[in-house]
C-alpha positions as CSV (number, residue, x, y, z in Angstrom):
1,X,0.0,0.0,0.0
2,X,3.0,2.3,0.4
3,X,3.6,2.2,-3.3
4,X,1.5,4.4,-5.6
5,X,-0.3,6.0,-2.7
6,X,-1.9,8.4,-5.2
7,X,-3.9,5.5,-6.7
8,X,-5.4,3.1,-4.2
9,X,-6.9,1.1,-7.0
10,X,-3.4,0.1,-8.2
11,X,-2.6,-1.1,-4.7
12,X,-5.8,-3.1,-4.4
13,X,-5.1,-4.7,-7.8
14,X,-1.6,-5.7,-6.5
15,X,-3.2,-7.3,-3.4
16,X,-5.7,-9.2,-5.6
17,X,-2.8,-10.5,-7.7
18,X,-0.9,-11.4,-4.5
19,X,-3.4,-14.2,-3.7
20,X,-2.7,-15.8,-7.2
21,X,1.1,-15.3,-6.8
22,X,1.0,-16.9,-3.4
23,X,-0.3,-20.1,-4.9
24,X,2.8,-20.3,-7.1
25,X,5.3,-20.1,-4.3
26,X,5.3,-23.9,-4.0
27,X,7.0,-23.9,-7.4
28,X,10.0,-21.9,-6.2
29,X,13.0,-23.1,-4.3
30,X,13.5,-19.9,-2.3
31,X,11.5,-17.0,-0.9
32,X,13.1,-13.7,0.2
33,X,11.1,-11.0,1.9
34,X,12.2,-7.6,0.8
35,X,11.2,-5.6,3.9
36,X,14.8,-4.4,4.6
37,X,17.2,-3.9,1.7
38,X,20.4,-4.9,3.6
39,X,18.8,-8.0,5.1
40,X,17.3,-9.0,1.8
41,X,20.6,-8.5,0.1
42,X,22.4,-10.6,2.7
43,X,19.8,-13.4,2.4
44,X,20.2,-13.5,-1.4
45,X,24.0,-13.7,-1.1
46,X,23.6,-16.4,1.5
47,X,21.3,-18.4,-0.8
48,X,23.8,-18.0,-3.7
49,X,26.8,-19.0,-1.6
50,X,25.0,-22.0,-0.1
51,X,23.9,-23.2,-3.5
52,X,27.4,-22.8,-5.0
53,X,29.0,-24.6,-2.0
54,X,26.3,-27.3,-1.8
55,X,25.8,-26.4,1.9
56,X,22.5,-26.6,3.8
57,X,20.4,-23.5,3.4
58,X,19.2,-21.6,6.4
59,X,16.1,-19.6,6.0
60,X,13.5,-18.5,8.5
61,X,10.4,-20.4,7.6
62,X,8.4,-19.0,10.6
63,X,9.3,-15.4,9.5
64,X,8.0,-16.1,6.0
65,X,4.8,-17.7,7.2
66,X,4.1,-14.8,9.6
67,X,4.8,-12.3,6.7
68,X,2.3,-14.1,4.5
69,X,-0.4,-14.3,7.2
70,X,0.1,-10.5,7.8
71,X,-0.3,-9.8,4.1
72,X,-3.5,-11.9,3.9
73,X,-5.1,-10.2,6.9
């Protein structure tokens, strides 16, 4: 809702699309929440490095689930 504050209809359309997008998340290997640029960047770098090194990926599943629930409320 913070984007395009001049046009609420655009924000509402994005939220309608979000429901459809959310159904597709199961098709992706990773999810990164872009709520903090530095943290998002660090998470992406961590994912890339883990993939390159074939090491176990650490991501905060609970944080992602909470974020999704907040977006849907």
